[in-house]
Every structure is written in C-alpha cells, then in structure tokens.
C-alpha positions in Angstrom: -8.4 -1.8 8.0 -6.8 1.2 6.3 -4.1 0.6 3.6 -2.5 3.8 1.8 -1.1 2.5 -1.8 1.9 5.1 -2.3 3.8 6.0 -5.6 6.4 8.9 -6.0 5.6 12.2 -8.1 1.5 11.4 -9.0 -1.4 9.3 -8.7 -1.3 7.2 -11.5 1.0 4.1 -10.1 -0.4 4.4 -6.9 -3.9 3.9 -8.3 -2.8 1.0 -10.0 -1.3 -0.4 -7.0 -4.4 0.3 -5.0 -6.6 -1.6 -7.8 -4.3 -4.9 -7.2 -4.3 -4.6 -3.6 -8.0 -4.8 -3.9 -7.9 -7.7 -6.1 -5.6 -9.4 -3.5 -7.9 -8.5 -0.6 -10.8 -9.9 -2.5 -8.7 -13.1 -3.2 -8.0 -13.6 0.4 -11.9 -12.8 1.2 -10.8 -9.4 3.2 -12.2 -6.3 3.4 -10.3 -2.8 3.7 -10.1 0.8 3.0 -7.4 1.0 0.3 -6.2 4.7 -0.6 -3.9 6.0 -3.5 -1.4 8.6 -2.7 1.6 10.4 -3.8 4.5 10.7 -1.2 3.6 14.2 0.0 -0.1 13.0 0.9 1.0 9.7 2.3 3.0 10.9 5.1 -0.1 12.2 6.7 -2.3 9.3 5.4 0.3 6.7 6.8 -0.5 8.4 10.5 -4.0 6.7 10.5 -3.5 3.9 8.4 -2.7 0.3 9.5 -0.4 -0.6 6.2 1.7 1.6 3.6 2.2 -0.4 0.2 5.3 1.3 -1.6 8.4 0.8 -3.4 12.0 0.6 -1.9 12.9 3.8 -3.0 9.9 5.5 -1.3 9.8 3.9 1.7 12.8 5.5 3.8 10.6 9.1 2.9 7.7 8.5 4.5 9.8 9.2 7.7 8.4 7.5 11.1 4.8 6.4 10.9 2.9 4.1 12.9 1.9 1.8 9.9 3.4 -1.1 8.8 5.3 -0.1 5.7 5.1 -2.8 3.0 7.7 -3.1 0.2 6.1 -4.0 -3.2 8.7 -4.6 -6.1 6.4 -5.2 -8.6 3.1 -3.3 -8.3 1.6 -5.2 -11.2 2.3 -8.7 -9.5 -1.0 -9.6 -7.6 0.5 -12.4 -6.3 3.4 -10.4 -4.7 1.0 -8.6 -3.3 -1.2 -11.1 -1.9 1.4 -13.0 -0.3 3.0 -9.7 1.6 -0.8 -8.5 2.3 -1.5 -12.3 3.7 0.0 -12.0 7.4 -1.4 -8.8 7.9 -4.7 -9.3 7.2 -5.5 -12.6 8.8 
C-alpha cells in the first residue's frame, strides 16, 4: 500500500505526518510505503497512491484523485491517525 502525507508549503509538516503515520501502521501491525510531499508534488503522487493523508484546508487542492483522501485534524495525534487508518489497512 502506498500512502502520501501532504502539507502545504514545504516538507517539514508532511515529514512529521509521515513519521506519525508510520508509527500508527506499526501499532496496527501493517506495512506501507509512506511518502512525504508538498501539495504540488502530491497531486502527481496521489495518482499512484491508495491513501492521501492531509488537512481539511488542503484536501480540495488535490483535485480529483483515485486515492482515498483522509483528513487529519492534528498531525501530532498518533491515536487519531491510527483510528483513521484502521479501516483502510485491515
């Protein structure tokens, strides 16, 4: 499974989201390729991903992508990320 973690301007916040998504996946006993991207790069990456993790503000900017777009309210909250990934990776 490929997951793209998306932030707006640069790579800092998306790397944080990527790391927390990897923690959530480990807790679930699942393996996935998690990639960090800015919004510009994410539009292309989301075409080959199964899941995109991003904020409510950025989700509409992705456009029409085949990936499941998951809104994360708090990129620091591993419990929230785990909860939202659980139905997608089971």
